[in-house]
C-alpha positions in Angstrom: 46.3 24.0 -31.4 44.6 26.0 -28.6 43.9 24.3 -25.3 40.4 24.0 -24.1 39.6 25.5 -20.6 38.3 23.4 -18.4 34.5 22.4 -17.6 34.5 22.9 -14.2 34.7 26.7 -12.5 37.0 27.4 -10.0 35.4 27.4 -6.8 37.0 30.6 -5.6 33.3 32.6 -4.1 33.2 32.2 -0.5 29.4 31.3 -1.2 29.8 28.3 -2.8 32.9 27.4 -1.1 30.0 27.8 2.3 27.7 25.7 0.0 30.0 22.9 -1.2 31.0 22.1 2.1 27.6 22.6 3.9 25.2 21.2 1.0 24.3 18.2 3.2 23.2 20.1 5.9 21.8 23.1 3.6 19.8 20.2 2.4 18.5 18.8 5.8 17.4 22.8 6.9 15.5 23.4 3.8 13.8 20.1 3.8 13.1 21.2 7.0 11.6 24.6 6.2 9.5 23.3 3.8 8.3 20.5 6.2 7.5 23.3 8.6 5.5 25.9 5.5 3.9 22.9 4.1 2.8 20.4 6.8 2.9 23.7 9.8 -1.0 23.3 10.2 0.0 19.2 11.2 3.1 19.7 13.0 1.9 22.6 15.6 -1.7 19.9 16.2 -3.9 22.3 14.1 -5.2 19.2 12.1 -4.0 15.8 11.7 -2.7 13.9 8.8 -5.4 12.0 8.5 -8.3 13.1 5.3 -11.4 12.8 5.1 -11.1 13.5 1.3 -10.2 11.9 -1.6 -7.5 10.2 0.7 -10.2 8.9 2.6 -8.0 5.7 2.7 -5.9 7.3 5.5 -9.1 7.4 7.7 -10.8 3.9 5.9 -7.3 1.8 6.0 -4.8 3.3 7.3 -5.7 4.2 11.2 -8.0 0.8 11.4 -4.9 -0.5 11.3 -2.4 1.6 12.9 -4.6 1.5 15.4 -5.3 -2.1 15.7 -2.2 -3.5 15.2 -0.3 -1.4 17.5 -3.0 -2.6 19.9 -2.7 -6.3 18.6 1.5 -6.3 19.4 0.9 -4.6 23.3 -1.9 -7.6 23.7 -0.4 -10.5 21.6 2.9 -10.1 20.4 3.9 -10.6 17.2 1.5 -10.4 14.3 -0.1 -13.4 12.8 -4.1 -14.4 13.5 -6.6 -11.6 13.7 -10.3 -12.0 14.2 -10.6 -8.1 13.5 -9.6 -8.3 10.1 -12.9 -9.4 8.3 -13.9 -12.8 9.7 -10.0 -13.6 10.3 -6.9 -13.1 8.7 -3.1 -13.5 8.8 -2.0 -10.0 9.2 1.7 -10.4 9.8 2.7 -8.5 6.4 0.4 -5.9 6.9 1.2 -5.8 10.0 5.1 -5.3 9.6 5.6 -4.5 5.9 7.1 -1.2 6.4 9.7 -0.4 9.2 7.9 3.4 9.5 5.2 2.1 11.2 6.4 1.5 14.1 7.1 5.3 14.9 2.9 5.1 15.5 2.9 1.9 17.1 5.3 3.2 19.8 3.3 6.1 20.0 0.3 3.6 21.2 -3.4 3.5 20.0 -4.4 6.7 21.9 -1.3 9.3 20.1 -1.7 7.7 16.6 -3.4 10.7 15.2 -1.1 13.4 15.7 1.8 11.0 15.4 1.2 10.0 11.2 2.7 13.2 10.2 6.2 12.2 11.8 6.2 9.0 10.0 5.4 11.6 6.8 8.1 13.7 8.1 10.8 10.7 8.5 10.8 10.0 5.1 10.7 12.5 3.4 14.3 14.2 5.3 15.6 10.2 4.2 14.6 11.1 1.1 16.2 14.2 1.0 19.2 13.0 2.4 20.0 9.5 0.4 19.1 11.3 -2.8 21.7 13.9 -2.4 24.0 11.4 -1.6 22.5 9.8 -4.8 23.6 13.1 -6.8 27.1 13.5 -5.2 28.0 9.9 -6.2 27.0 10.7 -9.9 29.4 13.9 -9.2 26.6 16.5 -9.3 28.0 19.7 -7.8 27.1 20.0 -4.4 24.0 23.5 -5.2 22.9 21.2 -7.8 22.3 18.0 -5.4 20.1 19.9 -2.9 18.2 21.3 -6.2 17.8 17.8 -7.2 17.4 16.5 -3.4 14.7 19.2 -2.6 12.5 18.4 -6.4 12.4 14.7 -5.5 12.1 15.0 -1.8 9.1 17.2 -2.9 7.4 15.9 -5.9 3.6 15.1 -6.2 3.9 11.6 -6.0 5.9 12.3 -2.4 3.9 14.7 -0.7 0.0 13.9 -2.3 1.1 10.6 -2.2 1.8 10.4 1.7 -1.1 10.4 2.5 -2.2 7.2 1.5 1.4 6.5 3.8 2.8 4.2 1.2 3.7 5.9 -1.8 6.2 8.0 0.5 7.4 4.3 1.4 8.5 3.9 -2.4 9.5 7.1 -2.9 12.1 6.8 -0.8 13.1 3.2 -1.1 14.0 3.8 -5.0 16.1 6.7 -4.2 17.6 4.2 -1.6 17.9 1.7 -4.2 19.8 4.6 -7.1 21.6 5.1 -4.0 23.0 1.7 -3.5 23.3 1.3 -7.3 25.2 4.3 -7.5 27.6 3.4 -4.3 28.3 -0.2 -6.7 28.4 1.4 -9.8 31.1 4.3 -9.1 32.8 3.3 -5.7 32.1 -1.1 -6.0 30.8 -0.9 -2.7 28.3 -3.6 -2.2 26.7 -4.0 1.0 24.1 -1.5 0.7 22.4 -2.7 -2.5 21.4 -5.9 -0.9 19.4 -4.5 2.0 17.7 -2.1 -0.6 16.2 -5.2 -2.0 15.5 -6.9 0.6 13.4 -3.5 2.0 11.1 -3.4 -1.6 10.7 -6.9 -1.2 9.5 -6.6 2.3 7.0 -4.0 1.5 5.5 -5.7 -1.5 7.4 -8.3 -3.5 6.1 -7.1 -7.1 7.8 -3.7 -6.4 11.3 -5.6 -7.0 9.5 -6.2 -10.5 8.4 -3.1 -11.4 11.1 -0.9 -10.0 13.3 -3.9 -10.9 12.6 -2.7 -14.3 13.3 1.0 -13.5 17.0 -0.2 -12.3 17.7 -1.9 -16.0 17.0 1.2 -17.4 18.7 3.4 -15.7 21.3 0.8 -16.2 21.3 0.9 -19.8 20.8 4.6 -19.2 24.2 5.1 -16.2 25.9 2.8 -18.9 26.7 3.9 -22.0 26.8 7.6 -21.2 29.8 6.9 -19.4 32.7 7.3 -22.6 34.7 4.0 -21.6 32.0 1.6 -21.1 32.3 -2.0 -23.1 29.6 -4.8 -22.9 32.3 -6.6 -20.7 31.7 -4.2 -18.1 27.9 -4.6 -18.5 28.1 -8.0 -18.2 30.6 -8.2 -14.8 28.4 -5.5 -13.5 24.7 -7.3 -14.3 25.9 -10.6 -12.6 27.1 -9.2 -9.8 23.5 -7.3 -9.0 21.5 -10.8 -10.1 23.9 -12.1 -7.4 23.1 -9.4 -4.0 19.5 -9.6 -5.5 19.4 -13.0 -4.4 20.9 -11.9 -1.5 18.4 -9.2 -0.6 15.2 -11.7 -1.5 16.7 -14.2 0.8 17.3 -11.9 3.8 13.6 -11.0 3.0 12.1 -14.5 2.5 10.6 -14.2 5.9 7.9 -12.2 4.5 8.4 -13.0 1.0 6.4 -16.3 1.6 3.8 -14.4 3.5 3.3 -11.9 1.1 3.4 -14.6 -1.8 0.9 -16.1 -0.5 -1.6 -13.4 0.7 -1.5 -11.7 -2.4 -1.7 -15.1 -4.9 -4.6 -16.6 -2.1 -6.7 -13.1 -2.6 -9.1 -13.0 -4.4 -7.6 -10.0 -6.8 -4.2 -12.2 -7.0 -5.6 -15.5 -8.0 -9.3 -15.2 -8.1 -12.0 -14.3 -10.4 -12.1 -10.5 -9.2 -8.9 -10.3 -10.9 -8.3 -7.9 -13.7 -6.0 -9.7 -15.9 -7.4 -11.4 -18.2 -9.2 -8.1 -18.8 -6.2 -6.1 -19.1 -4.1 -8.8 -20.8 -6.6 -8.6 -23.5 -6.1 -5.0 -24.7 -4.6 -4.2 -27.9 -1.0 -3.1 -27.4 -1.2 -0.2 -29.4 -4.4 1.0 -27.8 -4.9 4.6 -27.4 -6.7 6.1 -24.0 -8.8 9.0 -23.9 -8.1 12.6 -25.0 -9.0 13.1 -21.3 -6.3 10.9 -20.1 -3.1 12.3 -22.5 -4.7 16.2 -21.4 -4.2 15.2 -17.5 -0.7 13.7 -18.2 0.2 16.8 -19.9 -1.0 19.0 -17.3 0.0 17.2 -14.1 3.5 18.3 -15.4 2.5 21.6 -14.2 1.2 20.9 -11.4 -0.9 18.5 -9.0 -4.1 20.7 -8.9 -4.8 22.6 -12.1 -7.6 20.2 -12.8 -8.5 20.4 -9.3 -8.3 18.9 -5.8 -9.4 16.4 -4.0 -12.7 15.3 -4.4 -12.9 18.7 -7.1 -10.1 17.1 -9.5 -12.1 16.1 -12.8 -9.3 15.1 -14.7 -8.7 11.1 -15.8 -9.1 8.5 -12.6 -8.7 10.5 -9.2 -6.6 13.4 -7.5 -4.4 10.4 -6.2 -3.9 7.5 -9.2 -3.9 9.8 -12.0 -0.3 11.0 -12.8 1.9 12.1 -10.1 4.7 14.0 -12.8 4.5 17.2 -11.1 8.4 17.6 -9.9 8.9 21.6 -10.4 8.6 24.1 -12.9 12.7 24.1 -12.8 12.6 20.9 -13.8 10.0 21.5 -17.5 12.8 24.4 -17.7 15.9 22.9 -17.8 15.3 19.5 -19.3 15.5 20.3 -22.8 18.7 21.8 -22.3 19.8 19.0 -21.4 20.1 18.0 -25.1 22.3 20.9 -26.1 24.6 20.5 -23.7 25.8 17.0 -23.0 27.9 15.2 -25.7 26.8 12.9 -28.3 27.1 9.7 -25.9 24.9 11.2 -23.2 21.8 12.5 -25.7 21.3 9.6 -26.9 21.5 7.8 -23.8 19.1 10.7 -22.3 16.4 10.2 -25.3 16.0 6.0 -24.9 15.6 6.5 -21.4 13.1 9.2 -21.8 11.0 7.5 -24.7 11.2 3.8 -22.9 9.4 6.1 -19.6 7.0 7.7 -21.4 5.9 5.1 -23.9 4.1 3.3 -21.2 2.1 6.8 -20.9 0.8 6.7 -25.1 0.1 3.1 -24.9 -1.6 1.9 -21.4 -0.4 -1.5 -21.9 2.9 -1.4 -21.2 1.4 0.7 -18.3 -0.3 -2.6 -17.4 2.6 -4.7 -17.6 4.7 -3.1 -15.4 1.5 -3.6 -12.6 1.6 -7.2 -13.7 -2.1 -6.6 -15.5 -2.9 -5.8 -11.6 -5.2 -3.0 -12.1 -5.3 0.1 -14.5 -3.4 3.1 -12.0 -0.1 5.1 -12.5 1.1 5.6 -9.0 5.0 3.9 -8.4 5.0 4.4 -12.3 4.5 8.2 -11.9 7.9 8.0 -10.7 9.8 6.7 -13.7 8.9 9.9 -15.3 9.3 12.5 -12.9 12.9 10.8 -12.6 13.8 10.8 -16.5 13.2 14.3 -16.6 14.9 15.3 -13.8 17.9 13.7 -14.7 18.0 15.2 -18.2 17.1 18.7 -16.1 20.2 18.0 -13.2 22.1 17.4 -15.8 21.8 20.7 -17.6 22.3 22.1 -14.6 25.0 20.8 -13.7 27.0 21.6 -16.8 25.8 24.6 -16.9 27.1 25.0 -13.3 30.2 23.6 -14.6 30.4 26.2 -17.8 29.0 25.5 -20.0 27.3 27.7 -22.4 23.8 28.0 -22.7 21.9 27.8 -25.7 19.4 30.4 -25.6 16.7 30.0 -28.4 16.4 26.3 -27.3 15.3 28.1 -24.2 13.0 30.6 -25.5 11.6 27.7 -27.6 11.3 25.7 -24.7 9.2 28.3 -22.3 6.8 29.7 -25.8 6.2 26.2 -25.8 5.4 25.0 -22.4 2.8 28.0 -21.6 1.4 27.1 -25.4 0.6 23.2 -23.7 -0.2 24.9 -20.7 -3.2 26.2 -22.9 -4.7 24.6 -25.1 -7.9 23.8 -25.3 -7.8 20.1 -24.1 -11.1 18.3 -24.3 -13.5 17.9 -21.1 -10.3 19.7 -19.3 -11.8 23.4 -19.3 -15.0 23.3 -16.7 -11.7 22.3 -14.5 -9.1 23.9 -15.2 -7.9 26.7 -12.8 -6.9 29.6 -14.8 -5.4 31.4 -11.6 -3.3 28.8 -10.8 -2.3 28.6 -14.9 -1.3 32.5 -14.2 0.9 31.6 -11.4 2.7 28.7 -13.4 3.4 30.9 -16.3 5.0 33.7 -13.5 7.4 31.0 -12.3 7.6 29.6 -15.8 9.0 32.7 -17.0 10.8 33.6 -13.5 13.0 30.5 -14.2 14.0 30.8 -17.6 14.6 34.6 -17.5 17.0 32.9 -13.9 18.6 30.6 -16.1 19.3 32.7 -19.1 21.8 34.9 -16.9 23.8 31.8 -17.3 24.8 33.7 -20.4 26.8 35.8 -17.6 29.8 34.7 -16.8 29.9 37.2 -13.4 27.1 36.4 -12.2 26.5 33.0 -12.4 28.3 31.7 -9.7 25.1 32.6 -7.8 22.9 31.5 -10.5 22.5 28.1 -8.7 21.2 29.7 -5.2 19.1 31.5 -6.8 17.2 29.2 -8.3 17.3 27.6 -5.0 15.5 30.4 -3.4 13.2 30.0 -6.3 12.3 26.3 -5.8 11.6 26.8 -2.4 9.0 29.5 -2.7 7.4 27.8 -6.1 6.2 24.2 -4.0 5.9 26.4 -0.7 3.4 27.5 -2.2 2.2 25.2 -4.6 1.7 23.2 -1.5 1.1 24.7 1.1 -1.9 26.3 -1.6 -2.9 22.3 -1.9 -3.6 21.1 1.8 -5.4 24.6 2.3 -8.1 22.6 0.2 -8.2 19.2 1.6 -10.0 18.0 4.4 -8.0 16.5 7.2 -9.1 15.1 11.1 -9.2 18.2 12.7 -8.3 18.0 16.8 -11.8 19.4 17.5 -13.2 16.7 15.7 -11.9 14.0 16.9 -13.1 14.5 20.1 -16.6 14.9 18.9 -19.2 11.8 19.4 -19.1 10.6 15.9 -17.1 9.0 13.4 -14.8 5.9 14.9 -15.2 7.9 18.7 -19.5 7.2 18.8 -21.7 5.6 20.6 -20.9 2.1 19.3 -17.4 2.7 21.4 -19.1 2.7 24.6 -21.5 0.1 23.6 -18.3 -1.7 22.8 -16.8 -1.3 26.0 -19.9 -2.1 28.0 -20.2 -5.5 26.2 -17.2 -6.7 26.6 -16.6 -5.6 30.0 -19.2 -8.4 30.6 -18.9 -10.7 28.2 -15.3 -12.0 27.8 -16.2 -15.2 25.6 -15.8 -15.5 21.7 -18.6 -13.7 19.5 -19.0 -11.4 16.8 -21.1 -8.1 16.9 -22.9 -6.2 14.1 -23.7 -3.0 13.4 -25.5 -1.6 10.8 -24.2 1.9 11.3 -20.7 2.7 9.7 -18.4 5.1 11.7 -15.5 6.3 9.8 -15.8 9.8 9.1 -14.5 10.1 5.3 -16.4 10.4 2.3 -16.3 6.6 1.5 -17.9 4.3 4.0 -15.6 2.3 5.7 -15.8 -1.1 7.0 -12.3 -1.4 9.6 -14.7 0.2 12.6 -13.9 -3.6 14.2 -10.0 -2.2 14.2 -10.5 0.7 15.8 -13.3 -0.4 18.6 -12.2 -3.2 19.6 -14.4 -6.4 18.6 -15.1 -9.1 16.4 -17.3 -8.3 12.8 -18.0 -10.0 9.3 -17.1 -6.6 7.6 -13.3 -5.5 5.6 -12.0 -3.6 3.7 -8.8 -4.5 3.0 -6.9 -5.0 -0.8 -6.0 -8.3 -0.3 -9.0 -10.0 1.9 -8.7 -13.2 2.8 -9.9 -15.7 0.2 -11.9 -18.4 1.7 -13.6 -15.6 3.7 -14.6 -14.1 0.0 -15.1 -17.5 -1.4 -17.8 -17.6 1.8 -19.6 -14.5 0.8 -19.7 -15.1 -2.9 -21.0 -18.2 -2.9 -24.1 -16.9 -0.7 -24.5 -13.9 -2.6 -23.1 -11.3 -0.8 -20.6 -10.0 -3.3 -20.7 -11.5 -6.9 -18.1 -13.5 -8.2 -16.3 -11.3 -10.6 -16.8 -8.3 -8.8 -13.3 -6.8 -7.8 -14.5 -3.7 -5.8 -16.7 -5.8 -3.6 -14.0 -8.1 -2.8 -12.5 -5.2 -1.2 -14.7 -3.9 0.1 -16.8 -6.2 1.8 -19.5 -5.4 4.0 -20.1 -9.1 5.8 -23.2 -10.2 6.9 -24.9 -6.9 8.4 -27.8 -7.4 6.3 -27.6 -11.7 6.5 -29.1 -12.2 10.0 -29.2 -15.9 9.8 -26.1 -16.0 8.3 -24.9 -13.6 11.5 -26.5 -17.0 14.0 -23.6 -19.0 12.4 -21.3 -17.2 12.6 -21.3 -16.6 16.0 -23.2 -13.0 16.2 -23.8 -12.7 19.8 -24.4 -8.6 19.3 -26.8 -6.1 17.8 -25.1 -2.6 17.7 -29.0 -0.8 16.3 -28.6 2.4 15.1 -31.1 2.5 12.1 -34.7 0.3 13.3 -34.7 -2.6 12.1 -38.1 -5.0 13.3 -35.8 -8.3 12.1 -33.5 -8.7 14.4 -36.0 -9.0 17.6 -38.3 -11.1 15.7 -34.5 -13.5 15.6 -34.5 -13.3 19.4 -32.6 -10.4 20.0 -33.4 -8.6 23.2 -32.3 -4.7 24.3 -30.2 -4.8 26.9 -29.0 -1.6 26.7 -28.9 2.0 25.0 -26.3 4.7 24.4 -27.3 7.9 23.0 -28.6 7.0 19.4 -26.9 3.5 19.8 -29.5 0.3 21.2 -27.7 -3.2 22.6 -29.3 -6.4 21.1 -28.2 -9.3 22.4 -28.9 -12.6 20.4 -30.7 -15.2 22.3 -29.9 -18.0 20.1 -25.9 -17.5 20.0 -24.1 -20.6 18.4 -20.3 -20.2 19.8 -17.6 -20.7 17.7 -17.9 -24.4 18.2 -21.3 -26.4 17.2 -21.9 -30.0 15.7 -23.6 -31.2 12.6 -24.3 -34.7 12.0 -25.5 -34.1 8.3 -24.4 -32.8 5.1 -24.6 -31.8 1.6 -22.2 -31.3 -1.2 -21.3 -28.0 -2.7 -23.1 -29.2 -6.1 -25.9 -29.9 -4.4 -25.9 -26.4 -2.3 -25.0 -24.3 -5.5 -28.3 -24.9 -6.9 -30.2 -23.4 -4.0 -31.9 -20.0 -3.8 -29.9 -17.3 -1.7 -32.6 -17.6 1.3 -32.3 -22.0 0.7 -28.7 -21.3 1.1 -29.0 -19.3 4.5 -31.6 -21.6 5.9 -29.7 -25.3 5.2 -26.6 -23.6 6.5 -28.3 -23.7 9.7 -29.0 -27.6 9.4 -26.9 -28.8 7.6 -22.5 -28.8 7.0 -21.7 -28.0 3.3 -18.4 -30.2 2.4 -16.7 -30.6 -0.5 -14.3 -33.2 -0.5 -16.5 -36.5 -1.0 -13.6 -39.3 -1.1 -13.3 -38.2 2.7 -13.7 -41.6 4.8 -15.1 -39.4 7.8 -18.2 -38.4 5.5 -19.7 -42.2 5.8 -19.9 -41.8 9.3 -22.5 -38.8 9.0 -25.6 -38.5 6.8 -25.8 -37.0 3.9 -28.9 -34.9 2.2 -30.1 -34.5 -1.1 -31.9 -31.6 -2.9 -35.5 -33.0 -2.2 -34.4 -32.6 1.4 -33.9 -28.9 2.0 -36.7 -26.4 2.9 -38.6 -23.8 0.6 -40.7 -22.4 3.4 -39.8 -21.3 6.6 -40.8 -20.0 10.0 -39.3 -18.1 13.1 -40.2 -21.3 14.6 -38.7 -23.1 12.2 -35.0 -21.3 12.9 -35.6 -21.5 16.6 -36.2 -25.0 16.1 -32.8 -25.5 14.3 -30.8 -23.2 16.3 -31.7 -24.9 19.5 -30.8 -28.4 17.3 -26.8 -26.9 16.6 -26.6 -26.0 20.6 -26.9 -29.4 22.1 -23.1 -30.5 21.1 -21.1 -27.0 21.7 -17.9 -26.7 22.3 -17.2 -24.7 26.1 -13.9 -22.4 25.3 -11.2 -22.8 28.1 -8.8 -21.0 26.6 -9.3 -17.8 23.7 -6.4 -15.5 21.9 -6.1 -14.5 18.5 -3.8 -17.3 17.8 -4.5 -20.5 20.2 -7.8 -21.6 21.5 -8.5 -24.5 23.4 -12.1 -26.1 24.5 -13.9 -29.1 25.1 -17.0 -30.7 23.5 -19.0 -33.8 24.7 -20.5 -35.3 21.6 -23.2 -38.3 21.3 -23.0 -39.1 17.6 -20.6 -38.9 14.9 -20.3 -35.5 13.6 -18.7 -31.9 12.0 -17.5 -30.1 14.3 -18.2 -26.2 12.8 -15.7 -23.3 13.3 -16.5 -20.2 12.0 -12.7 -19.2 11.1 -11.9 -18.5 7.6 -10.1 -22.2 6.1 -6.5 -21.4 6.3 -3.6 -23.3 5.7 -1.9 -22.1 9.3 -4.4 -23.3 11.4 -3.8 -26.5 13.0 -5.7 -28.7 15.5 -4.9 -30.7 18.0 -7.7 -33.6 19.3 -7.4 -35.6 22.4 -3.7 -34.5 22.5 -3.0 -36.0 18.5 -3.4 -33.4 15.2 -6.4 -33.6 12.9 -7.0 -32.5 9.7 -8.8 -29.6 9.5 -10.8 -29.9 6.5 -12.9 -27.3 4.1 -16.3 -26.9 6.1 -19.5 -24.4 4.5 -17.6 -23.0 1.4 -15.0 -20.6 2.9 -14.7 -22.3 7.4 -12.9 -25.2 9.0 -14.4 -28.4 10.1 -13.2 -30.9 12.2 -14.8 -34.5 12.5 -15.4 -36.0 16.1 -16.2 -39.4 16.6 -18.9 -40.3 19.8 -16.8 -39.2 23.5 -15.8 -36.6 25.3 -12.6 -34.0 23.3 -10.7 -31.8 24.3 -10.0 -29.7 21.4 -6.9 -27.4 20.3 -6.5 -25.4 17.4 -3.4 -23.0 17.1 -2.4 -21.0 14.2 1.2 -20.9 12.5 1.6 -19.2 9.3 2.7 -20.5 6.3 6.0 -21.3 5.9 6.7 -19.5 8.8 9.9 -21.2 9.7 10.8 -22.0 6.0 10.3 -17.9 5.7 13.2 -17.8 9.0 15.6 -20.9 7.4 15.5 -19.1 4.2 16.2 -15.3 6.2 19.2 -17.0 8.0 20.6 -17.9 5.4 20.7 -14.8 3.3 21.9 -12.6 6.0 24.5 -15.5 7.0 25.7 -15.1 2.8 25.7 -11.0 3.3 28.1 -11.7 6.4 30.3 -14.0 4.4 29.9 -12.0 1.1 31.7 -9.4 3.0 35.3 -10.4 4.3 34.9 -12.4 0.6 35.1 -9.0 -1.1 37.5 -7.2 0.5 39.9 -10.3 0.3 39.0 -9.9 -3.5 39.1 -6.3 -4.0 42.5 -6.6 -1.8 43.6 -8.8 -4.6 43.0 -6.5 -7.6 44.6 -3.7 -5.8 47.8 -5.8 -5.1 48.1 -7.6 -8.1 47.4 -11.0 -7.5 43.6 -13.3 -8.0 
């Protein structure tokens, strides 16, 4: 019987020997080269990696957060409560969830804009190196590992998504999770795995569910691809992974508790603005629009076939539509795997592809991946990218090891790819970029011809290097073109008297230099230069306001806005983009608004006692003569059900006269007067307003200490009443009255209240995030378990090797 030739070719070629020995360094150098080509304008300071186009979140949310958190840590220390987030919120998780944020924090507020790109570069490089090491653990040849690392690190999800910063961190963590799994699977090295789990949980607990799904799918694919795999091995590995996952979750508990509370107590997570009911009611086999499927297909070829940024005319938007593009080489090679691999590997890969593609066909499964919290792709795009990439790299690896190419399948693949590219999909023709399509055809042909040359053994050594060369050209030209048509913030624009640097910055500086107390500032103009209005000016311009743009706004802050009719109860969009009380001047007085920055002529504020005290450019500074401090006393109350029956204007008036309380069984209520519907006003004049505010100003708290997390004050109470504090109600706020713990109650729908008896009182408030110490203790236990497992595992492995157990 004729002996089969070994599948792996001899590595006698000097070039291949060099690549094999220095493949990690080559990966790093090529990644740096691609970064310099693609991100050159950002690296060399011609523009900042912040955008005013569809990625306006980088200026609406990311930049204000970087600026505020960086300043907060310098001024206050460990991030807990911030009055600049809406009307106040726990900021521990958003400030600390991503370790790469430290790069911009260290740079400091004044240097954040030029530093953002370096944060993203660090993530891209680490992703490339980790994915390379992951492939080497899979015994993929070094040159193919280089190709795979570059494809993944420069995939559309990673590069286009990096403008949102969160996407790139997700891609990096998934690469680390896969690397950690392979260390466990191939080398029985476990200690990376808990860290990978902990990082994912800290970033977002929901991601443990999302990427856990993918890891289970990958585990089954990986295990059943192996000829010698058994159910016993699978069970043993699964149990070990479950144990290490538990250790990782415990290690992350300090953040986990805060994150879960943040999500569940937000309108999106547990409130009426959640998508849960709507998405759950969808049929399992619901079919999406034709445009959706056309977008999914065309985005395999490029991010930009249906337009760039705001010109994108596919399904959803440029960033949240399917981000399936990684490289055209993947599309050319992936089908070959099913002609080159063994029967077992082909079955496993087919199942992997089917499972990863199922949510594209039936959106219900995609909703399920996101726990029915939203209708988008985001991280799920990586499932599709990786499924195709594993097939493509598997095929290329087999070709480099001497497997015979199926030329007919390769030719058919090219024809089908070109046909799918030019099919006139409904709704796509006006946006379809034909010049880009022709460039795609050129690369498809070049990649196909290059792969076809594997038929010639004499030059097959050089083909992976040539494919690598073509890949670098494809990726660099693709993304260079994308960023040339984007709208980044330029160095020149950032120095103009506009955007966050407009005249309101001078006005706030003027106010803060002269007034050191607690107060809020209202603005009738928005500073953010992006296409969408931002409500986060306060974070950059150093004041306390009432607006907020945040995915998980504070529950009681939004509850107040909903009850007062500022936003609708079921308005998911409004729960994130909350305009605050900018158009409700009576409520502004209630929540300690002392200054109004008047960029638009509005006579209502002067009529309510706001006096002009300064002008900066087009910005007038108005000061409220009828300012109410943070703490003032009510001596009457109304129940919530009666309050809900009032008109919007009546509600505003009532809150200037009466506190709204909800716990009617509270014994302290017998000490203050209850009013009914007949006691509420229907007519109201400016004189009534002045009279009501003057009445509330009689018993107010004199503040002796203020910081973001601790407040002290004194108040002389003439008769029992409810001290109202316009701090959004949160279980983390604790109160001491005259040195004794006091119960904080829910007052005025969404704020804090304290009952005070007659006399002079010392009031102290301090904030401690809920479950702070519980999470800290569990994290300590997790770290302790991790440290204990390490020597135990060594003893166990030694016992196995010596035959003793």
